[in-house]
C-alpha positions in Angstrom: 0.0 0.0 0.0 1.2 3.5 -0.8 -0.1 6.9 -1.3 0.3 9.6 -4.0 -0.1 13.3 -3.7 -3.1 13.2 -6.0 -5.0 10.5 -4.2 -7.5 11.2 -1.4 -5.6 10.7 1.9 -8.4 8.5 3.5 -8.6 6.0 0.6 -6.3 3.0 0.6 -4.4 2.9 -2.7 -3.6 -0.6 -3.8 -2.8 -0.7 -7.5 -2.2 1.5 -10.5 -2.4 0.7 -14.2 -1.0 3.6 -16.1 -3.3 6.5 -15.6 -6.0 4.4 -13.8 -5.9 4.2 -10.1 -7.7 1.5 -8.2 -8.6 1.3 -4.5 -9.3 -1.5 -2.0 -11.5 -1.3 1.2 -9.8 -1.2 4.6 -10.1 0.2 8.1 -9.6 3.8 7.0 -13.0 3.6 5.2 -14.6 3.9 8.6 -13.1 7.3 9.1 -14.1 8.4 5.6 -17.7 7.2 6.2 -17.9 9.0 9.5 -16.7 12.2 7.8 -19.4 12.0 5.1 -22.0 11.2 7.7 -21.5 14.7 9.1 -21.6 16.2 5.6 -24.9 14.3 4.9 -26.5 15.6 8.1 -25.7 19.2 7.0 -27.1 18.6 3.5 -30.2 17.0 5.1 -30.8 20.1 7.2 -30.3 22.4 4.2 -32.9 20.6 2.1 -35.3 20.4 5.1 -35.1 24.1 6.0 -34.8 25.8 2.6 -37.0 23.5 0.5 -39.3 21.2 2.3 -40.4 23.4 5.2 -41.4 26.2 2.8 -43.5 23.8 0.6 -45.2 22.2 3.6 -46.3 25.5 5.0 -48.2 26.2 1.8 -49.9 22.8 1.8 -51.1 23.0 5.4 -50.6 19.3 6.1 -51.6 17.4 9.3 -48.9 16.1 11.6 -49.0 12.6 10.1 -48.9 13.8 6.5 -46.2 16.4 7.4 -44.0 13.6 8.7 -44.5 11.5 5.6 -44.0 14.6 3.4 -40.6 15.3 4.9 -39.6 11.7 4.6 -40.6 11.5 0.9 -39.1 14.9 0.1 -35.7 13.9 1.5 -35.7 10.5 -0.2 -36.8 12.0 -3.6 -33.7 14.2 -3.5 -31.4 11.3 -2.5 -32.9 8.8 -4.9 -32.7 11.2 -7.9 -29.1 12.1 -7.2 -28.2 8.4 -6.6 -29.9 7.3 -9.8 -28.1 9.9 -11.9 -24.8 9.1 -10.2 -25.2 5.4 -10.4 -26.3 5.4 -14.0 -23.2 7.5 -14.9 -20.9 5.1 -13.1 -22.5 2.0 -14.7 -22.3 3.5 -18.2 -18.7 4.9 -17.9 -17.4 1.6 -16.4 -19.1 -0.4 -19.2 -21.2 -2.6 -17.0 -24.4 -2.2 -19.1 -22.7 -2.8 -22.5 -20.9 -5.9 -21.1 -23.1 -7.8 -18.6 -20.5 -10.5 -18.3 -18.3 -8.1 -16.5 -20.7 -8.4 -13.5 -19.1 -11.8 -12.6 -16.0 -12.1 -14.8 -12.6 -11.6 -13.1 -14.1 -12.2 -9.7 -13.2 -11.1 -7.0 -13.4 -7.5 -7.9 -11.1 -6.4 -5.2 -9.6 -3.3 -6.9 -12.2 -0.5 -7.4 -12.1 2.6 -9.5 -12.3 5.9 -7.5 -15.9 6.7 -8.5 -17.1 3.2 -7.6 -15.5 3.3 -4.2 -16.6 6.8 -3.5 -20.2 5.9 -4.5 -20.3 3.1 -2.0 -18.9 5.1 0.8 -21.4 7.9 0.3 -24.2 5.3 0.2 -23.1 3.9 3.5 -22.8 7.3 5.0 -26.3 8.3 3.9 -28.1 5.3 5.4 -26.0 5.5 8.6 -26.9 9.1 8.9 -30.6 8.2 8.7 -30.4 6.5 12.1 -29.7 9.6 14.2 -32.1 11.6 11.9 -34.9 9.5 13.4 -34.3 11.4 16.6 -33.5 14.8 15.1 -36.7 14.7 12.9 -38.8 13.6 15.9 -40.3 10.7 14.0 -43.4 9.2 15.6 -42.9 6.0 17.5 -45.3 4.2 15.2 -43.1 5.1 12.2 -39.8 4.1 13.7 -40.0 0.3 13.1 -41.0 0.7 9.5 -38.1 3.1 8.8 -35.6 1.0 10.7 -36.5 -2.0 8.5 -35.7 -0.4 5.2 -32.6 1.4 6.6 -31.2 -1.9 7.8 -32.1 -3.6 4.6 -30.1 -1.0 2.6 -27.2 -1.1 4.9 -26.9 -4.9 4.8 -27.2 -5.2 1.0 -24.8 -2.2 0.3 -22.2 -3.3 2.8 -22.5 -6.9 1.7 -21.9 -6.0 -2.0 -19.0 -3.8 -0.9 -17.3 -6.2 1.5 -17.9 -9.4 -0.6 -16.5 -7.7 -3.7 -19.7 -7.8 -5.7 -19.6 -4.0 -6.3 -20.5 -4.3 -10.0 -23.6 -6.3 -9.4 -24.5 -4.1 -6.5 -24.4 -1.0 -8.7 -26.9 -2.4 -11.2 -29.2 -3.7 -8.5 -29.1 -0.3 -6.7 -29.9 1.5 -10.0 -33.0 -0.6 -10.4 -34.1 -0.3 -6.8 -33.5 3.5 -6.5 -35.4 4.1 -9.8 -38.5 2.4 -8.4 -38.2 4.2 -5.0 -37.8 7.6 -6.7 -41.1 7.0 -8.6 -42.9 6.0 -5.4 -41.9 9.0 -3.3 -42.6 11.3 -6.2 -46.1 9.8 -6.4 -46.5 10.4 -2.7 -45.5 14.0 -2.9 -47.9 14.6 -5.8 -50.6 12.9 -3.7 -50.0 15.3 -0.8 -50.3 18.3 -3.2 -53.5 16.9 -4.8 -55.3 13.9 -3.2 -57.1 13.2 -6.4 -53.8 12.6 -8.2 -53.1 8.8 -7.9 -51.9 8.0 -11.5 -48.3 7.9 -10.5 -49.1 5.2 -7.9 -50.4 3.0 -10.7 -47.2 3.5 -12.6 -45.2 2.8 -9.5 -47.1 -0.4 -8.8 -46.3 -1.8 -12.3 -42.7 -0.7 -12.0 -42.3 -2.3 -8.6 -43.4 -5.7 -9.7 -41.2 -5.6 -12.8 -38.2 -4.4 -10.8 -38.6 -7.4 -8.4 -38.5 -9.7 -11.4 -35.4 -8.0 -12.9 -33.5 -8.0 -9.6 -34.2 -11.7 -9.0 -33.3 -12.7 -12.5 -30.1 -10.7 -12.5 -29.0 -12.0 -9.1 -29.6 -15.6 -10.1 -27.8 -15.1 -13.4 -24.8 -13.4 -11.9 -24.4 -15.3 -8.6 -26.0 -18.6 -9.4 -24.7 -19.2 -12.9 -21.9 -16.6 -13.6 -19.8 -17.1 -10.4 -20.4 -20.8 -10.6 -18.5 -20.9 -13.9 -15.5 -18.8 -12.7 -12.3 -20.8 -12.4 -11.3 -19.3 -9.1 -13.6 -21.4 -6.8 -12.1 -20.9 -3.3 -12.8 -19.3 0.1 -9.9 -16.9 0.7 -10.9 -13.8 2.7 -7.4 -12.4 2.6 -7.7 -12.1 -1.2 -11.3 -11.2 -1.1 -12.6 -14.4 -2.7 -15.9 -15.8 -1.4 -16.8 -17.8 -4.4 -17.9 -21.0 -2.8 -21.2 -22.9 -3.1 -22.2 -22.1 0.5 -21.4 -18.4 0.1 -23.3 -18.2 -3.2 -26.3 -20.0 -1.6 -26.3 -17.6 1.3 -26.2 -14.5 -1.0 -29.0 -15.8 -3.1 -31.1 -16.7 -0.1 -30.6 -13.2 1.4 -31.6 -11.5 -1.9 -34.6 -13.8 -2.6 -35.8 -13.4 1.0 -35.6 -9.7 0.8 -37.4 -9.5 -2.5 -40.1 -11.9 -1.4 -40.7 -9.9 1.8 -40.9 -6.7 -0.2 -43.3 -8.3 -2.6 -45.5 -9.7 0.2 -45.7 -6.2 1.8 -46.6 -4.7 -1.6 -49.4 -7.2 -2.2 -50.7 -6.8 1.4 -50.8 -3.0 1.0 -52.4 -3.1 -2.4 -55.2 -5.5 -1.1 -55.8 -3.2 1.8 -56.0 -0.2 -0.5 -58.5 -1.9 -2.8 -60.7 -2.9 0.2 -60.7 0.6 1.4 -61.5 1.9 -2.1 -64.4 -0.5 -2.5 -65.8 0.2 0.9 -65.8 4.0 0.2 -67.5 3.4 -3.2 -70.2 1.2 -1.5 -70.7 3.8 1.2 -71.2 6.5 -1.4 -73.9 4.4 -3.2 -75.8 3.8 0.1 -76.0 7.5 1.1 -78.7 8.5 -1.5 -80.9 5.5 -0.5 -81.2 6.7 3.2 -83.6 9.7 2.6 -85.8 7.6 0.4 -86.1 4.9 3.0 -87.0 7.6 5.7 -89.6 9.1 3.5 -91.3 5.7 2.9 -91.4 5.1 6.7 -93.0 8.5 7.3 -95.7 7.8 4.7 -96.5 4.4 6.2 -96.6 5.7 9.8 -98.5 8.9 8.9 -102.2 9.1 9.9 -104.8 11.7 10.7 -103.1 14.7 12.3 -99.6 13.4 11.6 -97.0 15.2 9.5 -96.8 13.5 6.1 -94.0 13.8 3.7 -95.7 15.8 0.9 -94.6 17.9 -2.0 -96.7 20.7 -0.4 -94.0 21.2 2.2 -90.7 22.8 1.3 -87.6 23.9 3.2 -87.2 27.7 3.2 -84.3 29.6 4.5 -86.3 30.5 7.7 -87.3 26.9 8.4 -90.0 24.4 7.4 -93.0 26.1 5.8 -95.7 25.5 3.2 -95.9 27.2 -0.2 -97.2 30.7 0.1 -96.4 31.2 3.8 -94.1 34.0 5.0 -90.8 32.8 6.3 
């Protein structure tokens, strides 16, 4: 290991190939991540104060909607920037034009600067989300849900980084972040106009397709691609985890996470449809109530009783007959 004047002092420089500099993960990454956690907290506060707070004041949201609006607003900014950044890295590194590069030459121990920097920033963001639960005064009912997806992101991103599956992780993150950006954009549009639910339908279709793509790509790269790599050994010192047991554990983790997400999606969609149909049925029953009351009055009306008759009308001053003075 050695350092050059042009290389970031907190990155561990491992190998150079002409003008290309590659890096490897190490203990100094913890210091770098801690530094970017503070940077992310500052950026989070700037977005909250100068953008989200000004918009939420105009919308006059309730406390529950205000909390969800802040959550979606922060995640829209993060997911949009991450999608653009991730797409740029994937294209410039040639991972889209050459899908075989996702598993060829494994282990991918030496990382380009932009790949390593992307992963460290991702880890810093999701780690900063933990103290933000306290700073943002998130309701106790919302904390378990947010902790679930924060921990899921941390486990998958750190796993791809430490097990030298950074190339596959970039493509999977690109797919996941694109879907999440669409969801939180749809939720922001819903808070602005509750009748606007078209983006939710687009997100529902994209969500199901994304689960299929992620599972297919994971099975193709880990189940078939790594199985055909010549270097089949367990050597943590060299960063090689290409064994049958490791591959099965990776696939099991990915499949379990995608199945859990899909189950929650189906459950929420069924609940939404039940609520929608109950509202529609309630609206249909409302006009029938006055007719039923009128029929009961006619049946029970007798001599001296007040009958429901067209001769009676409701005037601004009260109940009166035609021609009377209100």
